[in-house]
C-alpha positions in Angstrom: -32.3 184.6 -54.8 -28.9 186.7 -54.5 -27.3 186.0 -50.9 -23.8 187.1 -49.6 -22.3 184.8 -47.3 -20.0 186.9 -44.7 -17.7 184.3 -43.4 -15.7 184.9 -40.0 -15.4 184.2 -36.6 -16.7 186.8 -35.5 -14.8 187.0 -32.3 -17.1 189.0 -31.2 -19.3 190.7 -33.7 -19.1 194.1 -34.1 -21.0 197.5 -35.2 -18.3 197.3 -38.0 -19.8 194.0 -39.4 -23.3 195.2 -39.1 -22.7 198.5 -41.0 -21.3 196.5 -44.2 -23.6 194.1 -43.9 -26.8 196.5 -43.5 -25.1 199.1 -46.7 -24.9 195.6 -48.9 -28.2 194.9 -48.5 -29.4 198.7 -49.2 -27.6 199.5 -52.1 -26.1 196.5 -53.8 -28.4 193.5 -55.8 -27.9 191.7 -52.8 -31.5 190.4 -51.5 -29.6 189.1 -47.8 -26.6 188.8 -45.9 -25.7 185.5 -44.0 -23.6 185.9 -41.2 -21.5 182.2 -41.6 -19.9 181.4 -38.2 -16.9 180.0 -38.7 -16.4 177.5 -35.5 -12.6 177.4 -36.6 -11.1 179.8 -39.3 -8.0 177.7 -40.7 -6.2 180.5 -40.3 -7.0 181.6 -36.7 -5.4 180.6 -33.4 -8.2 178.3 -31.8 -7.3 179.2 -28.3 -8.5 182.9 -28.6 -11.9 181.9 -30.3 -15.0 181.8 -27.5 -17.2 178.8 -27.5 -18.8 178.5 -31.3 -22.4 178.7 -29.9 -21.9 181.4 -27.9 -20.2 183.6 -30.8 -23.8 182.4 -32.6 -25.7 183.8 -30.0 -23.7 187.1 -30.1 -24.6 187.4 -33.8 -28.4 186.7 -33.4 -28.8 188.9 -30.8 -26.9 191.6 -32.7 -29.2 191.2 -35.9 -32.5 190.4 -33.7 -35.4 192.0 -35.8 -33.6 192.3 -39.1 -35.3 190.5 -42.1 -32.7 190.4 -44.6 -29.7 189.7 -42.5 -29.3 186.3 -41.2 -26.8 184.3 -38.9 -25.9 180.9 -40.0 -24.4 177.7 -38.1 -24.0 175.9 -41.4 -20.0 175.6 -40.6 -20.9 173.8 -37.3 -22.3 170.7 -39.3 -19.4 170.6 -41.1 -15.4 169.1 -40.7 -13.3 171.4 -38.7 -11.2 173.6 -39.7 -13.8 175.3 -41.7 -12.9 175.4 -45.5 -15.1 177.8 -47.5 -15.4 175.5 -50.7 -16.7 172.7 -48.6 -19.3 175.2 -47.1 -20.2 176.6 -50.2 -20.6 173.0 -51.7 -23.0 172.3 -49.0 -24.9 175.3 -49.1 -25.6 174.7 -52.9 -26.5 171.1 -52.6 -29.0 172.3 -49.7 -30.3 175.3 -51.8 -29.9 174.9 -55.6 -32.1 178.0 -56.5 -30.0 180.5 -54.5 -27.1 182.3 -56.1 -24.5 182.9 -53.4 -21.8 185.1 -53.1 -18.9 185.8 -50.8 -18.8 189.5 -49.2 -15.3 190.1 -47.7 -12.9 192.7 -46.8 -9.9 193.8 -49.1 -7.6 192.1 -46.5 -9.0 188.8 -47.0 -9.0 189.3 -51.0 -5.3 189.7 -50.7 -5.2 186.3 -48.9 -8.2 184.6 -51.2 -5.7 182.8 -53.7 -3.9 180.7 -50.3 -7.6 179.6 -49.7 -8.2 175.6 -50.5 -9.3 175.4 -53.9 -9.4 178.9 -54.6 -9.7 178.7 -58.2 -12.9 176.9 -58.3 -14.4 179.6 -55.6 -13.2 182.6 -58.0 -14.5 180.8 -60.9 -17.6 180.1 -59.2 -18.6 183.0 -57.2 -18.5 186.5 -57.3 -16.8 188.4 -54.8 -18.4 191.9 -53.2 -15.7 193.6 -51.9 -15.3 196.5 -48.8 -11.7 198.3 -48.5 -10.1 197.8 -44.8 -7.6 200.1 -43.7 -4.0 199.5 -45.1 -5.3 197.2 -47.8 -6.3 197.9 -51.4 -8.0 196.0 -53.4 -6.4 194.2 -55.5 -7.5 192.2 -58.0 -7.1 190.0 -61.2 -8.9 188.5 -64.2 -9.3 185.3 -62.6 -11.9 187.3 -59.9 -15.3 188.5 -60.5 -15.2 191.4 -58.0 -17.9 193.9 -57.1 -16.4 197.1 -55.0 -18.3 198.5 -51.9 -18.3 201.7 -50.9 -19.5 201.1 -47.5 -18.9 203.6 -44.5 -16.0 201.3 -42.6 -15.2 201.6 -38.9 -11.6 200.9 -37.8 -12.7 198.3 -35.5 -11.6 195.0 -35.1 -12.5 192.0 -32.7 -9.4 191.7 -31.6 -9.1 195.1 -30.1 -12.5 194.7 -28.5 -11.1 191.4 -26.8 -7.9 193.6 -25.3 -10.5 196.0 -24.0 -12.6 193.3 -22.3 -9.7 191.3 -21.0 -8.6 194.7 -19.5 -11.7 195.8 -17.7 -12.6 198.6 -20.2 -15.6 199.5 -21.7 -16.7 198.3 -25.4 -20.1 200.7 -25.2 -20.6 201.8 -28.9 -18.0 199.2 -30.6 -20.8 196.6 -30.7 -24.7 196.8 -30.3 -26.0 197.7 -26.7 -27.3 194.0 -26.1 -24.0 192.5 -27.2 -22.5 194.0 -24.8 -24.5 193.4 -22.2 -24.6 189.5 -22.8 -20.8 189.8 -23.1 -20.6 191.4 -19.9 -23.0 189.5 -18.1 -21.2 186.3 -19.3 -17.9 187.6 -18.3 -16.7 186.8 -22.2 -13.0 187.1 -22.9 -12.0 188.4 -19.4 -9.0 186.0 -19.0 -7.9 186.3 -22.9 -5.3 189.1 -23.0 -3.9 189.7 -26.3 -1.1 191.7 -28.3 -3.3 193.6 -30.7 -3.1 192.0 -34.5 
């Protein structure tokens, strides 16, 4: 079985993430997409992160009823910060018959050679890449890249967090069940940030 691992903080998950995952399982040879919720991405500021269990729960809420899109807490059990190479090694050991690929945006692709043990990741795993505004898909002969022409929404989790901290609506940016959970628990109310 071919599985695309969609790594991220998902802080919070939004409709842009979901559209990409849905497109991949419908229009590529990928059979499942796993949202791998990272407790602490080494490239991100941990202070802006909602508790990892809350973020995982929001992902599970967003994909409820989907049978080809899953939520994974595998990185919760691994050392922090979360390095993709460690997660891949763990998953390959636990699921030796599965073929794990990586799903990421063109912004992440431009940074991939800075990842820990990037050469090993690129040698052993196929990349499925969707274009993010302002970031073209730049590849080289070290990479096995499949370009995804998914419909893209220019939504960011940072923008959603800023709207929430300002008391503004996030309706239509996230699934209604996710919005209700965020609002009912007052997530992100006090985390005003500068957009990035």
